[in-house]
N, C-alpha and C positions, 0 to 999 in steps of 0.2 A: 744411547746409540741413535744415529740419524736414520731417517727413513732410507737413505740410499744403503746404508749398511745392513738394514733389515730386509730390503728387497732382494730377492734371488736374481742373478743374472741368467735369465733364461736362454740366452744365447749360448752360454757356456754349459748349461744343463741339458739342452736338447739339441737334436740335429735339426737343420733347416728342412721343413717338410718337402722343399723342392728337391732335396737330395735323396729322398727316400723312394726307392723304386715302388711302382703301383703294386707289383706282386707282394712286396713286404707289407704294404698297408692293408691289403685285402686279407692276407693270411693273419695278420695281427688282429684285425677286426673280427675275423671268423673265430680265432682262438678265444678272444674275450666273450663272444657271444656263447661259444660251447661251454666255457667255464661258468658262466652266469647261468646258463640252462641247467648244467649239472647241479649246482648249488640248489636251485629251485626245484629239482627233481628229488632232493634229498640225498644226493649222492656224495656230498661233501662230508668231511669228518664228523661235523656236528649232526649229520643225517637229518631227520625230520624236524629239527628246530627251524630250518630255513625253507622247508618245503612248501611251495606254492605253485600248483599246476598251472594256474591261469598265467602266471608270469612266464613259466616254463614254456608254455604253448607259444606265447608271444616271440620268446627268444629263438625257439626252433623255428617258426615260421620265417622270421628274419634271416636266420642262418641259412635255410633252405634256398630262400630268394637270392641270397648273396652268392652262395656256392654254385647254384645253377646258372645264374646270370654271368658268373666271372669264370666259369670252368674253362671255356675255350680261350679266355684272355691269358690265364696264369699257367697253362700247360698241365697235362695230366699228372706230371712229377708233383705239383703242388695240390692240384684238385683231388686226386685220389685219396690222400689221408683226410682231406676235409670231408669228403663224401662218406668215408667210413665212420668218422666222428659223428656226422649227421645222422647216419643210419642208427648208430648205437644210441644216440639220444632219442631218436623217435622210437626205438624198441623200448627203452626204458620208460619213456612216457606212457607207452601202451601198457607196460606192466604195472606201471604205478597208478593207472586210473582204475577207479572203482568200476566204472561203466565205460569200457573201452570205446573209442570211435569206431564207426564202420571203416573197413578197409578203404583207403583212399580219402578219408575225411579227417585223418590225424594232422597234427601240425607239420606244415611243410610238404605234405603228401600231394597237394595240387601241383607242386613243382617237382616232386621226385617220384611220383607214383605211389601205389600202396606199399606199405611196409608190413610184413608178416612176421609173427613170432616163430 
């Protein structure tokens, strides 16, 4: 096979990024951050095998910044479920921690405010 036959035609496999609405890009990135955080919290099917609270903290922090900064741009219709997912991850992080952070000091709480169990 020639190189041309082995190289995928990315134009036919993906949409042009210019055609993707901003709200779709933002929500897709948020869902990826949520999924990765859940895996690192040990909430995936394999559970503790992938648990890494340091990585989860980073992902939740990034998610909180994204959701907080974009909430007014993507409307409450899209932002509300993202906020709910974020809060669930923050609570799961608090529960998974051997020594929980002080209220307001957990991942993303500088953007969302304290999260209580």
